N, C-alpha and C positions, 0 to 999 in steps of 0.2 A: 836171085834170091833163094833161097830153103826153100821147100815145103814146106813147113809146122809153120813155120817166121809169115808167108805167104798167109797162110791157112791163123794162124790166128790173128794176124790185122785185122779181118775181114772178118773174123768172129767179131774182135772187137766196136770193130764201125758197127757191125748190125746192130748188137748189144748198146753199144752207146744210143744208137737212134731210136733204139727202140725206151730205152729207160725214159729218157725225155718226159715222155706221153702218160703213161704209168705215175710220174714225177707232179707233174702236176694231180690227177682225176683220185687219186687217191683222198689230198685232202680238200680238193675241191666238192667232190661231191657232199664231204660233213659242213662245207660251208654254203651247199645250195641247197641243206638241210638246216642249215642254222635261217640262211635268206627264210625260207619258207614258213620252218617257225614263227620267225618277227612276222610276215605278214601276218599268222593264223590272227596272232596274238593282238597286233594291231585292230582288226580288225573289229574285235572285238569292243573298243574304248575312240577307232576312226574311221570308221568304214567308208568312206572315200579317200583315204591316203589307202595312195598304188607303188607304197618306194620302195618299199621289200620286194615287192613284186616285179615291180618293172627290174628291179635288180639282177633277183634271178632270172629271170628269164634272156638279159644280156646272159649272162656269165653260163648258164648252158647252151649256152650255144658254141661258146668256148671249151664246154664239157662236150660234148658231142665232137665237139672235130677235134678233141684229142680225145679220145675213146679210139674214133673210127682210125685214126694214126699208132694206134697204141698196139689195135687188131692187128692191121697186116703188117707192118712191122714184125708182131711175133713171133706170125708162118713162118714166115719169113725165115726168122734165128733159127723158128725149131728144126728146122729141114735140116740145116748144118751139120746138127748132131749125125744125123746118117750120110749130108754128103761130105763133110770136113771131119768131121769125127766120132767114127763108127764102135774102135774099140773104147769111147767112155762107154754108150750105154752093153753094151758085152756086158765088160766087166761087173758096172757095180749100177746098170738097168734094173737091176731085182727093186732096190732104191728109189732110183731114179723115177723108174714110171709110176706107180702110183702114186706117185707124192705130184709128179706135172698134171695126173691121172682128179686126181682129187682138187687139182684149183682150177681146172677147166670144168668139174663135175660142180662144186658147191661157190662159185665165183666168175667164172666166167659168163656159165647159163645164167646165172642171178644177176647178174648187169643184164645179162643182155635183155631178156625177159623185163626187168619193168624198167630198162632208158626207155621204151618204145610209149609206157603211159608217162614217164615222164615230161616224154616231147609230144607227144601230142593228145595227153590227155588233160590239162586241166580246161576246166571246166568243160568235162564232158563225161570226166569218172566221180564220184563225193567225193566232195574237198580231200576225206580224207584219207582215201585208196591215195590221192597223188602224194598228199605226203607222206606217207606208209612206203610208197613207191619209190620218193625222196632217197627213205631210209636206205629199203632194202638197197639201192646200188650203192646207196656208199661203203652198204655193209659188204657188201659183194668185191668192191676195189682193196676193203681193208682183207678181206679174208684170201682176194689173191695174192698182195704181198706175204700176205701171211705163209702162205704153201710153196711159194717161189724161196721168200728167205727163209725156209727152218731147209728143203733143197740145198742153198745155195749156204748157209752155214756148214750145214751136214755135211758140204766136202772141204771145208774148212776145217771145221774140228769134228770127225766123225766116230760116234758111236751106238752102240748101240745093235752089231751088224757082225757077222762072223763068215768065215771066206773057207770056202769050201770049194776044193776044188779052181783056184785060183781065178773064182767068182766071188764076188760078196753078194751075201741075202740079208734081209733080214732076222733080227735075229729080238730087239726090243723098241717098235716102232716109238710108246712115248720117250725113250732115251732118242730112240732115232731122231722126231720130229724135236723135242730139247735138248737139243745137242748144246752142249757152254758152251758159244761163241753163240744160240742163237736170242737169245730173251733179248743180248744185248745189243744185236747188229736190228733188227726186229722196231726197238725202242729206235736207235739212232736214225732209220732210215724210213719212218714214218714220221716222224720231228723234219726228218731234210725235205721232206712231201709239201706237210703244211709250211715251214717255213718258201719253201721254191713255189709255193703257189697262193701265199700273200705278199711277196716280189709280182709276181704277174698282177695281181691284182689292186697291186697296191699303185704301182708303173701307169698300165692301161686304163686306170681313173684316174690320174696323174696325166697321163696327156691324152684324155677328155681335156679335164680342165684345164690344160695348159692352150686346149681351142677355144676358150670362153665357154665349157659347158656347167652347170651351177647349178645342178635340178636335188633336191632329194634323194634319189636313190641311188645317184655318184656318189652325193657324199654321203650313204651310209655303208658302199662297196671299198671308197676309199677308208675309212674309219678302219671300217672293219680290217680294211688288208694291214694298216698300218700297224693296227693294236697287236694284229697277231700275230703280224712281226718279232713286238717288240716284248713280246708272252715269250713266246715259245723258242728264240736265240737265246736268253739265258738256259733253258732248260735243257736246248741241243750244245749247249757244251761241258755242263755235268754230263749227260749223258756218255759225250764222248770221253769223258775221262774215264769213266765207270769200261765203258766199252776197249778206253785203251789200257787201261788192266788185266782186260782180260786179255784181250789182243797177245802183255806180254806176256801171259801166262803160259797160253796154250801156243800158239805164237810167236818166239821172243828174237827168231833172225829179220819174223815183216819186222819188231819193231826198232831190233836195233839200220834197219834200209832206211828206214821213215830217218832217222835220227842220222845216218852217215857214221857211226860209232862203228868204229872197226876195230876197237881192244874193249874187251869185261874191266869196266873198272868202276869207281866211285868217282864220285865227285867231277859225273861227265857235267861237260858245260851243255844247253839250249842250243843252235845253232841257229840264226835270225838267217842266214845264207852264205853257202857254200860254193867248193865246186868237187864233189863226189871224181877221185881217179880209182877206175878197179885198177888198175896194172900199178902202180904204185902201193893201193892200200891206204891210202893215205887220202886228207884234201886239201882248198886248197883256198886262198880266202874268203878266210873262216873269219864268219864275225861270231859271237856267241854273246851270251852269257853265263857268266859264272857257275856251275853247275843245277845250273837249268832245270837240263833230262831228271834227271838222280831228284828234283824237286817234283818234280812230273810227275814222273812217273815209280820214284818209292816215296815219300812225300815225306825226304830226308836228304839235306847235300850232299851226305854221307850211306847213299844209295844206291844200290852196283847195278848197273844198267849192262845190258850184256852188247860184244861187241860181234864184229862181221865173220872176223880171221878163227872165232869158236867152228863156224859151221861153210867151211870153205870147202866150193864147190857144190852147193846143197841151200842155197839161200840167194832170195829176187836178186833183179838187179837195182842198185841201188842209184840212179839218177832219176828214171818215174817215181818211184815209190819217195823218196828225200825233195822235190821238188810239187809235188800235189800235193803233197800234206801238207809245206806253205803257203800253198794255194787255196787249200779246202779252209786250211784253221783265216790266214788272213782275210781271204774274201767275208768271213765268216764273224768277226770282228768290225770287219770296216758297212759290214748287212746291220749286225748293232749296234755303232751308233749314227748310218742312216733312223734304220725304226725309229731308235729311241729319240731322237732328235722331231720327226716328224710329230710320234706320239706327243712328245709333250708338247708341239705349238697348237693342235687338234684337239689337246684336254683341253688347255687355254683357251680357244678357242681361237684363234687366229688362222687368218690364209698363209698358208705355206706361204714363206718367197720363193719366183720363178728362181732360184738356183737348184733350192731345194727339192722342187716337182724337176727340173732338167733334172736331179740325180737320181729322183726315183723312175724319170722315165728312162737313162740306160742303165739303170737296173732292174732294167722288170724281165730279163731272163738270167739274172744274175744266178739263182738259185739254180741251175739248169749246172753251172759250170760247176760251184760248191760239189755240188751233187757228181757228177762226171769226177771230176778230183777225189774225191772219196772213195769213188768204183770206184776205180784204176789205183788207191793204197791194198785195194784189196784185194782185186783180183789177181795183179801182176803179182803183191806182193805173196798169192800164195805159191809161186810159179818157186821151180820146176813140179811143183806139184799139176795134177790137174782137182783129185782126190788126195789131199796131205796125208803122208806115210803108205798110201794106197796105189794109186796110180796119176807117172808121167806123163806128164803135157807129151813129152814123142812118142810115147807107148800106144795112147787113142790116136792120134792121125790113121788121116786112110794114105790111100797108094795111086790121088790125083796127082796130078803131073803139072810141077809147080806153071810153067803158063796158062792152065785154065784157069787156074786161084789167081790167078794173079790180072786175068781176062773178067771173070766176073765182078772181082774186084772192084778194081774201077769200073765195071757201068755200077755196083754197090754205091759207093762215094756220087759217082754226077745220079744218081737218080734220087740219093737223099740228101743232096746239096741242094736240086730242082726242089724240091719236095719239102728244105726243112726253111727255102725263102718262103715260097707259096703261102706255108703254112699263117708263118708272122705274117706278110701279107696280107693276108683275109682277116686277121683280130687286129691288126695297121686302122683295114677297112673297116671294122663294124667298131672299134672306137671314136672313127673321123665320122661315120652315120650317125652314131647316137649322139655324136659332137652337137652334130647339125639341126639334132631337133628332131629325127628319125623316126619320131620311138614306136614304137604300136602301144595300142588303147589294152591291157591288159584283158581285157571280155572279151576281146578280137578273132575270132576263127581261123584258124593261120588252114592253109594249105596242106590237103595232109599227103600224108608217102614224106614231103621234103623236109630237110630238117630244116626251110623255113616254117616249120611247123615250134621250133621256138624264139622266133618273135613272134 
């Protein structure tokens, strides 16, 4: 297999594994802050009620585990800029380097320093210090997303730069950071993180409920997860629509591939299913809604939608974008239906039926699937460019032989498969332990220097 294709597959494998964990921690940090503030407020009226802090102490273990996995996989991913893609930093390092450095200085250090207080400081530092540490960790995770998405968005819609002697130089940092697609992508990703974390909380809580636990802290966490998902998903639908319109303006070939639309025309149908054929530049087995794509993209039945034939030889692969986009959207609407059903029952004070509990358990990591599908649309949709209009992917690749890249790819995939199974197994074991009533007292001191301090 071609070395460039293998290098792309390796980077895709690394970033796919890495993105799973920040997608949880970005939003989960704010959920932990919510738990902590609810606990602080409750102590003013019911000093003996520890339900919220018990929820906090269960989910901080998940946060710590996810944070550790994200850090390790992020380091591995960053090495590949030098090993597989040296042309990237040679060409655009003057922009990418500072943005990555800002992410480390303002976000990663902030998270790492105050995470220790979150894990080990309860009852050992003043309560306001512990609450402040929780806020700063949550803020740090969001700032980390801010800088990474600023860079990724600049790669999609570059602005604020000049090219001298074939090298990109920063000309206007405000324009670079707040490039045309950045606000939409930032909101879209932050909401995706919130939905991912909420379904994780709802799914694990449903599992504990399914195993017979009926504690107040479990009820608090379950309601938080379900209600949060029910609120965020409609907001995500609106944000996704705005993001799509922005993509249509700046990357029309990506939208054309997402819709598998070959000819620029009006009254374009929305394809619910099709099989795109690149050789014949047509679709097979179409199931479509008349004028649907024109309505969604132009908000009018006669709206003109760009076609792939206008970008022959310079557009992304069609099938991966077409199917990934439908996985993301379809799963999003399924999550909407499930979260609204759960929220309605909980709001009525009814216990969720066993079937719905099983659905939530089965969809514990559904946010991961939707996030990866959306991320593939974003990243594959930029091809054949690494930085749109500036640097093609093939021009940034290294000269490492294909067999060496293939070997390291197999090793990466093996390690990641083991780690992801272990991650899920640890969370399941934590849920089982909690369901069996093995909860620590919130006042009990924890062994210093280990993650057991979060228990």
